[in-house]
C-alpha positions as CSV (number, residue, x, y, z in Angstrom):
1,M,-2.7,-51.5,37.8
2,G,-2.8,-51.0,34.2
3,L,-2.6,-48.0,31.9
4,L,-6.5,-46.9,31.9
5,D,-8.7,-47.7,35.1
6,K,-12.5,-48.5,35.0
7,K,-13.5,-45.0,34.4
8,G,-11.4,-44.1,31.9
9,R,-8.1,-42.1,33.8
10,V,-4.9,-42.8,32.7
11,F,-3.0,-44.3,35.6
12,G,-5.9,-43.6,37.8
13,K,-5.0,-39.9,38.0
14,V,-6.3,-37.8,34.5
15,S,-9.2,-38.6,32.4
16,I,-8.5,-39.6,28.6
17,V,-10.5,-36.8,27.7
18,D,-8.5,-34.1,29.4
19,L,-5.2,-35.7,28.3
20,A,-6.6,-35.1,24.5
21,I,-7.4,-31.9,25.2
22,V,-4.1,-30.8,26.4
23,L,-2.4,-32.8,23.9
24,V,-4.1,-30.8,20.8
25,L,-3.6,-27.4,22.9
26,I,0.0,-28.2,22.9
27,A,0.0,-29.1,19.6
28,A,-1.7,-25.9,18.4
29,G,0.9,-23.8,20.5
30,L,3.6,-25.7,18.8
31,W,2.4,-24.9,15.0
32,F,1.8,-21.1,16.1
33,A,5.3,-20.4,17.6
34,Y,6.5,-22.2,14.3
35,A,4.4,-20.0,11.8
36,K,5.5,-17.2,14.1
37,F,9.0,-17.4,15.1
38,G,10.4,-20.9,12.8
39,R,11.1,-18.8,9.8
40,D,13.2,-15.9,8.8
41,L,10.2,-13.3,8.3
42,K,12.8,-10.3,7.7
43,A,14.2,-11.9,5.2
44,E,11.0,-13.0,3.5
45,T,10.0,-9.5,3.4
46,A,13.0,-7.8,2.3
47,A,12.8,-10.3,-0.7
48,R,9.5,-8.7,-1.6
49,E,10.3,-5.2,-1.2
50,V,11.4,-3.7,-4.7
51,P,12.2,0.0,-6.0
52,V,9.0,1.3,-7.9
53,E,8.1,4.4,-10.1
54,Y,4.9,5.9,-10.8
55,T,3.3,8.8,-12.0
56,I,0.2,10.6,-10.4
57,V,-1.3,12.6,-12.5
58,V,-3.0,15.8,-11.2
59,A,-5.7,17.5,-13.4
60,G,-6.8,21.1,-13.5
61,V,-4.5,22.8,-10.9
62,R,-3.2,26.8,-10.5
63,P,0.5,26.9,-12.1
64,T,1.1,28.0,-8.4
65,T,0.4,24.3,-6.9
66,A,2.8,23.0,-10.0
67,E,5.1,25.1,-8.9
68,A,5.1,24.1,-5.4
69,L,4.9,20.5,-6.5
70,A,8.5,21.1,-8.5
71,K,10.1,21.7,-5.0
72,G,10.4,17.7,-4.7
73,G,10.5,16.7,-1.4
74,K,8.7,13.6,0.3
75,V,5.4,12.8,-0.7
76,F,2.9,11.5,2.0
77,E,-0.8,9.6,1.5
78,F,-3.3,12.1,2.7
79,K,-5.2,9.5,4.6
80,T,-2.9,7.8,6.7
81,G,0.2,10.2,6.5
82,A,2.1,7.3,5.6
83,E,5.5,8.2,3.5
84,I,5.2,6.8,-0.1
85,G,8.1,8.0,-2.2
86,T,10.3,11.0,-3.3
87,I,9.4,13.4,-6.2
88,K,11.4,12.5,-9.0
89,S,10.2,14.8,-11.4
90,V,7.2,17.1,-12.3
91,T,6.1,18.2,-15.8
92,T,3.3,20.1,-16.9
93,E,1.2,21.1,-19.8
94,P,-2.2,23.2,-20.2
95,G,-4.9,22.0,-18.8
96,D,-8.7,21.4,-20.5
97,V,-10.6,22.6,-18.2
98,W,-14.1,23.5,-18.8
99,S,-16.8,25.1,-16.3
100,M,-20.9,25.7,-16.9
101,G,-21.8,29.9,-16.8
102,T,-25.1,30.9,-15.0
103,D,-26.4,31.0,-18.8
104,G,-26.2,27.3,-18.9
105,K,-22.9,27.2,-21.7
106,W,-20.1,25.8,-21.2
107,T,-16.6,28.1,-21.3
108,R,-13.0,26.8,-21.2
109,V,-11.3,27.9,-17.8
110,E,-7.9,29.4,-18.7
111,G,-4.8,29.4,-16.2
112,K,-5.3,25.4,-15.4
113,V,-2.5,23.1,-15.8
114,D,-2.3,19.2,-15.8
115,V,0.7,17.8,-13.8
116,Y,2.5,15.0,-14.3
117,V,4.4,13.9,-10.6
118,T,7.1,10.8,-10.9
119,V,7.8,9.3,-7.4
120,T,9.9,6.8,-6.6
121,A,9.8,4.6,-3.9
122,T,10.4,1.5,-2.2
123,A,6.9,-1.5,-2.5
124,R,6.1,-4.5,-1.2
125,E,5.4,-6.8,-3.9
126,G,2.8,-9.2,-2.8
127,E,0.8,-11.8,-5.4
128,N,-2.0,-9.6,-6.4
129,V,-1.5,-6.2,-5.2
130,I,1.6,-3.7,-4.5
131,T,1.8,-1.6,-1.5
132,I,4.0,1.3,-0.7
133,N,4.0,1.5,2.8
134,G,1.0,0.2,4.0
135,V,-0.8,2.0,1.0
136,E,-2.2,-0.2,-2.0
137,A,-0.7,1.3,-5.2
138,R,-2.8,0.3,-8.6
139,V,-3.2,2.2,-12.0
140,G,-6.2,4.2,-12.2
141,T,-6.1,4.6,-8.4
142,S,-7.5,7.8,-7.1
143,I,-4.7,9.2,-4.3
144,G,-4.4,12.2,-2.0
145,V,-1.2,13.1,-1.5
146,T,0.7,15.9,0.4
147,T,4.3,17.7,0.0
148,K,5.7,20.1,2.3
149,W,4.3,22.3,0.0
150,A,1.0,21.3,-1.4
151,Q,-1.6,18.7,-1.5
152,V,-3.4,17.4,-4.3
153,N,-5.8,14.6,-5.6
154,G,-5.0,12.7,-8.6
155,H,-5.0,9.4,-10.4
156,I,-1.8,6.7,-10.5
157,M,-1.3,6.7,-14.2
158,T,1.8,4.7,-14.5
159,L,3.2,2.1,-11.9
160,E,6.6,0.5,-12.8
161,I,8.6,-2.4,-11.1
162,L,12.3,-0.8,-11.8
163,S,14.0,-4.3,-11.6
164,G,11.0,-5.7,-14.0
165,A,8.1,-4.7,-15.9
166,S,4.9,-2.3,-15.8
167,Q,2.0,-3.4,-13.6
168,S,-0.9,-3.4,-16.3
169,Q,-4.4,-3.6,-14.7
């Protein structure tokens, strides 16, 4: 009795095509297992984590909102609720807000301030993106943030990797 019989079965039991399919499936399973469990992914992820400091500018808010932000604490992204850092400092300057009246003339709105919120966080540095707890952080990106005392919308004005240079876009 030979290796293959007249019908193409190995030892007269299994079709050669079936055997080839099983071998391909086993190879695919081994490749997946190596990709998933063969490398130390926690060490690779930790190596990509870097401390960052970024500034969010919030334009034209009331001074009481600025005071609420100045209380500090953790910062959360509005849509997902993900924690995106801790407030390091808050600075304000007079806001330049204009409004059109019912007569069609522009008038300056008094009592508004621009707030610069500096936040520190730990981010993941990817090849083309920086994420903070799953939230993409890019200079110029609009972002809604929530703290214990305030909820505002602003734009990321600066983003600096503390162990290196600033991200430029």
